N, C-alpha and C positions, 0 to 999 in steps of 0.2 A: 719915824714914819709920818707926813701931817697925818691931823686928826680927822680931816676932812676925808680920805680915801681910810679903807680897809678891804682885806683879802679873805672873802668868802668862799663855802661849798668848794675845799677843792677838791681836785679828781683828775685821772690819770688822762693821758692824751700821746701817745706816741711821736716822735721828729725822725726823722732822716736821721741818720750820725751827720757830724760836720766836723771835718779838720780841716779845711780849707776856707776862703776866702768865698765861694761861691757858696756853702752851707751856711755860711757867716749870713752873708746874705740873704740868702732864701726867709734863714732864720726872723731877719731886722724885718723884711718884707710883709711875713705873715704878720710879725706882733703888732707893726707902722699899722695894718688893716683893720686889727683883730680891733686896739685902741680906740682909730678913729671911728670904728662902728658903733660900739658896743658904750663909749663915756659919751657924755649931755658935755663934758668941758672943755673946751677949745686947745686945739693945738697943741702941744707947748711947742714947736720945734723942733723938739729933737729924741730923740729916743737912745737912751745909754744902755749898753751890752757891757758890764762890768766885770771881771773876772775879781773875783775872792778868793785867797787860800783859806786853805784847811782851819783856824785859825782864825776866820773873820775879820781878816787884814785885805787892805786893795793890796794887788798886786802894781807892777809899774807899768800893768799891760792891759788896754783899755780898745774899747770900740767905741766911736761915735757915730750914731747913726742917723738920719737927717729925711724928710717927705719932702718933694721937690718935684711937685706936682700929683703924678701918681706912680714916680719912683724912688724907690728906699736906698739910697746912699751912703755907704759906710765906709768909716780911715780905721784900716786896721795897725797900731804898730807893726813896726821888725821884731821885735821883742814880745809878743805876746805868744804864752806857752802854754799847749793844752794839755800836757801832760796830765800822768794821774795824778788823781789827790787831788785837785782845781774843781771850784767850784766857778756854774757861771751864774749871776741875777741880771733878771731883764728886767729893767725898771724906767717909770717916766720918772726924769729927772724934774727936781723946783730949782730953779736958779740956773746956772751957768756954768761949766765945767762938770768933772768927773768930781768933784767936792760933795755936793749939792745935794742936799735930801733929797731921795726918789721916792716913789713907790713901789715894792715889792710885788711884782706877780708873778713872779714861777723863779724857781730854783733848780738846777740841774747837781746832784751829784752822784757820787757812788765811783768818782773818777772819770775821766775822758781818755782814753789808750782808743787803740788802732782796731779793739776788741768787743768795744762797748756800745750798744745804743742807748745813749743819755734819754733819760724821760724829763718832760717839764710837766708841774702842774699847774692847771688853769684856774684862775677863778674867777667869779663872777666878781664887779666893779659896783660895788651902793653906795651911795650919797651919806651924809652926816646919822643920817635916819633910819639906817641902814634896811631903804629902799634898793631892790632894782634897778638900774639904769635903763630908761627902754630902747628899744632898738634891736634886742637879743643878740645877734649875731652870728648865728648857726645857718646853713643852708636849711631851708627844710624842702623846698621843694624842684627838679633839674627837668625842664622841657626840652622835647627835640621837634623844631620843623623842619623843611623841606620845599622847596622850590624850584621848580615850576609845579602843582600841584596837581596836575595832570600827568605828569610823570612818574613822580616820590610817592612814594605811599608811607606814612609813619605810625609802629604801634607800641604799645607800653609807655606810653607820655601821657602825662607828666608823672616822674617818678619822686612821691613824697615821703618813702618808708626804704624801700627796698623792689629791684625788679633789672628791666632788660630793655633796654632801646632798643626797636630793632627799625631799618629803612631798606624799606626793598623798591621797586620796580614796578608802576602800574601795569595793569596788560593791558597790550595796543593790538590796533585791527592789526588784519594782516597786510604785508606787502607795506608797508609804512617803515620809514625810517627818521632816528633823529636827528633834527639839523635848525639850523638858525632857518629865516623866512628865505622865499624861494625869489626873492625877490629884493629890494630897496636896503637900507642900511641892515645895521648889525639888529640884531634883536634876540628874545627870547626862544631859548630851542622847542622846538615839540617834533613828537612823532607827524610826520606827514609822504605822501607820494614825491615821489622821484619826478622831477622837469627835466626837459632838455640844459635847463645849466647849470644842475646839479653832474651833467657829466665832465670828467676831465678830459682836457684836448687829444682829440688823436677814436676819442670815442664817441659816434656821431647816432643821431635820434635819425630814426628812418622816416624823411617828408613821402608824400604823397603827390607826385607830377602829373599836370596832364596837359601834353602838347608844351610844355617846357613850363607851363605857370604853376605855382605852388599853390596847391588846395589845401593840404591839412601839413603844419611845419613840423611833427609829430606825431604817427599813427600810436593808437593806442588798440585798434579790434581795428579787423579787417569780417564783413560780415556779406560771405558769400550768396546768402539767402537773399539778402533786397541790394550788393552790390554797394555796400555803405562803408565810408572810409573814417573812420568816427576819431577824435582825439580823447587825451586822458578826461577831459574835462566832456565829456560828451556831449560836445559838441559837434556835430552831426550836419552841418550847412550846405559840406562841401561833399556830400555824398553825389558824387558824377563820376560819369567815365564817358568813356567815347562806343556806345552800340547805339547810334543814335535810330540804328532801324528795328528797335527790340518794341514791337507793337501784339498784345496779348488781349486784344477786343477787336470786337465790330460792331457795325451799326445796324439795329433792328428797328425791327417797329411791335416789335412784344417780348414785353418786362420779363428779362430774366431769362431772354430765350435766342443766344444767338444767331441762330438758323430755325426758321419756323419749316415747320411742316406742315400749316397749312396758310389760307389766303390770308393774309392781314389787309383788310379795306377798311375805308373811310376812315382811318389810322388818323388822331392829332395830336400824336409824343413819339418824338425820330430820341429811340436808347443809344447811347455806348455803354456795352455789353461786355466783360469779362468773356473772353474765348479762349481756354486753352491754357489758361494763365492770369496771370492777373496787375503785371506790370506795362507801363509803357514809357515812353522815351521820349520827352519834352525839352525842348528847346528854351533857355532861360537868356539870350542872347548872348552870353559867350561859348557855357559849354552844353552839353546834352546830360539830363539829370532822369534819372529814374523813379516814375511814382507809381502808385500801387494803387490801382483801378478801384472802386467801388460803382456801382452800376452810377451813370449821371444822363440827364436826358436833357433835351428842347423839344419847346413846343410850336406849334404852326398855326394853332391856335391857341390864345392867352385871353384868359378873363381877370381881370382885376379891378378892383373899386377904384375911381379915380374923381377929381375933380373938374367940373366942366363950368366954364363962364361964355353968359351968353353972351356976343357977338364979337367971341373972341376964338381964335382958332387952339388955346394953349388949354392943354387938359393935365394938373398934375395931383400931386396925391398918391402915385404908384407905386405900388411895392418893390418893381422890380424892368428897368427898361433894357435891360443889359441882352436882353435873348429876343430883344424885338430888331425889327430892320426895316428900313423907309419903305414905305411902298404897301405896306398893308394894311388891310381895310379896317377903319374903327367903326363899330355900331355901337347903339346905348342909348337909352333916351337922353333927348336934348342935345345926341351929336348930331353937326351936319350929316345933311344926307350924302353919302357918296363921299365921305373922307376918306383921305389916307395921311399915313404919318407922311410927313414930309421933314421932319426935325424929330432926332431925339438929345436932348435936352441937357437929358440928367439925367440921373438915377431916378428918379420919381417924376420924368414932366416930358413932354410931346407935342409936338405941333401938330398939327391937322393940317388937310386943306379948303378944309372950310369950317364958318366960324359954327358954333355951338347956338342952340336956339332956347337952354336955358344954364340956371345955374346953381349946379346940383350937386351932389355926393353919390355916384351912380357906378353901376356893374360897367365896365364900356369893359366889350372886344374886340381882338384886334387876332386879323387872319392873314395869312400869307394868299396871298391872289391867286386865281386858278391858273394851271399849266406853270406853272412859274419854277424854274432849275434853280439849286442853292448849293453851294458850297458849304460841307458842312467842316471848319475846325476846330481842334483842341487847345488847349493854351491851360501854363498854369497859375493858377486867381489864388493866388500866397501860398502856394502851398497843394492845392486842390485844384485835381482836372476840373476844365468848364469846357462846356461847348457854346459854340456861338456860329451864327448861318450870317452868308452871304448872296442874295440874290446877283442871279445872272441880268444880263439885259435884255438878254428875248430867250428862248428854247434850244438855242447853241452857241450864241457867244457870249462868256464870261464878259460880267462889266467888273471885275479886280485880279488880273491875272495872278496865275502859280508861279511862283519862281523859284531855286532849289538851292537847299540850305546839306551842305556834307550830303549831295546824292536826296538826300529825302526832299518830297514837295512839302513847299508851304505858301504863308501868303504872301504877295509882292509886297512889298513896304512892311510886312511885319514880320519877320522870321518866326517869331514866339509863336504865334499863332499855325502848329501841324493842319496840313489837310488830312481830313480825315477820310470823307466822301462827298457823294454828290445826290441828292436827292430832288426828286420832283411832285409836284402837287399835280393831283388830276384836275378833272372837269369842274371837279368843286372845291372853292374857294376853303384851304383852310384843310385839309385832307392830304392825303400821302397813302399810297398803296402799294404792297409788295402778294404779288401773286402772281401768279402760272399765268396769266395775260400780259399784267402790267408789270413788270421787276422795276418799280421807280425808285428804288435802294442799294446805290451802288458803294460799296467798298473798293477804297485803295489801294489799301493791305488786307489780306485773311481774305481775299475770293475765295470762293468756291462757285463749282456747277452746277448750277441750278434750272429745274426744267421748266421750258416755256412751252404755250400751246393756244389753242384755242378749236372748237370746233362747232358747226353751223346746228343749231336744233331741230329747225327745219327738217321734214323727211325728204321733201324733192321740191326742186322749183324748172322752171322751165326759161331758157334765154335764145333768140334766134337774130343776135348785131351780132357783126363783125368789131365789136370795140371794145374797148378793155373797161370792164368796168369791176368794182366792189362782189364779192361772192355774194351771188343772194338779192344785190345791189344792198348788200351792208356791210355801214364803216365801222359796224362792232366787230365784223370777221379779222380781227390782226392784234398783232400783239405789241407792243409797245415798251421800250427799254429806255432810262437814260445812261449815258457814257461818261467817266468823268476824264480817264485818261484815255486815248484811243491805243490799247497796245492789246484786243483780243479780237477774236472772231465769234460772231455768232452763229451755229451750226439750226441750221429749219430743212426739217422734212415734209413733204409737202401730197397729200394721196385728195383725188378724189373717183367720185364715180358719176360716169356716166352715159345716154342711151339717146339715139337720135330717130327722127321720124320715117329720115329718109336714106337709105343704101348711102354708104361712102360719105356722108357726112363726118365732120369734124369738128371733132372741140378741146380745146384749148385753154388749160391754166397757168397763172405763172405767181410772183409777187413781188408786188410794188414795194422800194423804199420811202415813205414821205408824202406817197401818191394814191389814187383811189383810180387812176384811170390808164395804168400799164402794166411792163412788169421787166425787175431788172434781174431774172436767172441770165446770169453769164452764161455767152457764147451760145444764147435762142436769140436773141435780140431782140425784136415786139410778136418775135411769133409766138413766145411760151412754148410749156411742152403740151404737144396736142398726142394725139389719137385718133382715130376713125373707125370704123363701123363698118363693115363691107357687108353686112346683113340685108338685105333684100324689108324683111316687115319689121315696119317701125314700131322703135321702142321694147323692139325684144331681146337684142344685146346688149348684158353691160358692158363698161369697158372700160377699166381702169386705167389712171396717169393720175405717175407722180414724180416728181421733184426733190433735189437737194438742192440748198444753195446756202451757203456760207460766206454772209460779205462781213467786216470788217467796217461797224461805225463811227463816224466821228464823233467827237463830245458830243454832248448834248444830248437833248429826248429825239427820238426818232421810233418812228411806228412801222410796219412791213403788214402790208395789205393782202391779203388775199383775195385776187385777179381773176376772172374768169371772161372767154370770147368764146362766139359760137363762129368756126372760121370759116362756114360752106355755107353762101349764100342761100335763100329760101327754106333751109330746113331751119328744123328747131330742136334745139338738146333740150334733154332733163338732165339736171345734175341732182344725185340721190346724196348725200351727207346720212343722215341718221334712220335711211331706210329699212336697213337691216342693222344689228348692234357691230357687226364681224362687215361694215360696209363705212364702218365711220367718215365722212369727208371733214379735212382741216390742214390744219398747220401744225406739227409738232418739234419740238428742238429745244437745244442748252445752252444756258448766259452766267457765263460767269462776273458772279455780280458778287 
């Protein structure tokens, strides 16, 4: 044995028995790996497994093993005999061939037969000074890793002495599957929800269609409360349905009160308030879409801060011009006298009809002119319902006609503007009224029957002319209504009490539509409803007169005047109104609005 090598620190290590070529190859591989890892010497090129007989003499058979890359290649003579009594010596040859010197690092003895397990003694290899060669050679740590980490979990890693490595699957959210990406090329699997593309042929996702147009490719959820159709990504941009007549709202002048029970006078804000629900259907230009309504409003008098410019008609710096309309009066410090909106130039600027007289930031007040009829429209402003108004040319003629979209009235030329109703200002600019005497708010939908009426507060008055006039010569003795679409009757009942200063005197009452000097009750022509007294004594016989009138007003604003005449020439008629509480004279009725 060369002096540069010596065997030290013997220890037992069991190996699998070997009787064939595969076993020998395994031993050769282990030996080669051990020597390569524990020796600082260069690999000598070959490893010899030499068979020695019991007398220590070489036999005719031996095994040559060498290392080619990471593979041990062994050649075994056909005459190799592994019968009992033989020993096998493992060593590193010094030189060429089986007769060369070698360093012994292990011996197997006690015979090799079919029933015994050989033992190999393994020793640490040292240098000439007896110091261990660095590198060790034993396995000191075994670890386990698994990918992807979102799918698998590892416990017990690493093992440095003894233990158990465990591989488990991580918990995942419900209704997820392990799959590659939902689209694109090959990718690392992960847990995700199924998509339509995951479905095999013949298994189709349910799509939502409206009038042959797909609105949701794969339905994930149907919300019958809000009429929503939603996909797996919670995309509800297509929550459409073909219910254009859904409308749970009313125009009102009292915030939060869809049907006022008290007179609402001198109001400057019109509200669209939920009524018997909160859903309204608006048209987006293609389909109808349900919206949830919170109360919205529009002003007939609106004050904003704006900037006037001396010598020009432009007022800018306004906060919001979207609810203004051309023709509104403009007032404020430095604003030209009697100026009205000529054009609405942008979201913050208008142009008036009169030059301003100063340049300043001031409060500018806009008002709808007196006795102006307006249509109210509702539209979706980026998903939020909003109101706009359009003034009529006059009190009976629309400037912008209505059109039909799926049998629903909309603004002509702008079908996304849904017709809500019609309003009218009073004789005071910027003010709207909804009272028993003046029903100036008309709802296109959700109309209900409302009370109308007027009574004269004067106890009595006289009239001796056979000419129609307003009762007590007062134009205040009238009721007024606004009509958006002519499809209802106005039901009126009129009653009066009179007495004459001559026997046989006749007095008449009537109702005139949009006039003060006639009678329009059908069937009475210009005579009216009359009564005469046969009592000779003057003013001692009170005669009641009553009439019914049921006109169907055309679109626009209309008033119905209580009129009277003293039919008998030379006779003076005394009309009574509040003479006694049970003899009140006037007009009462109902109107759907």
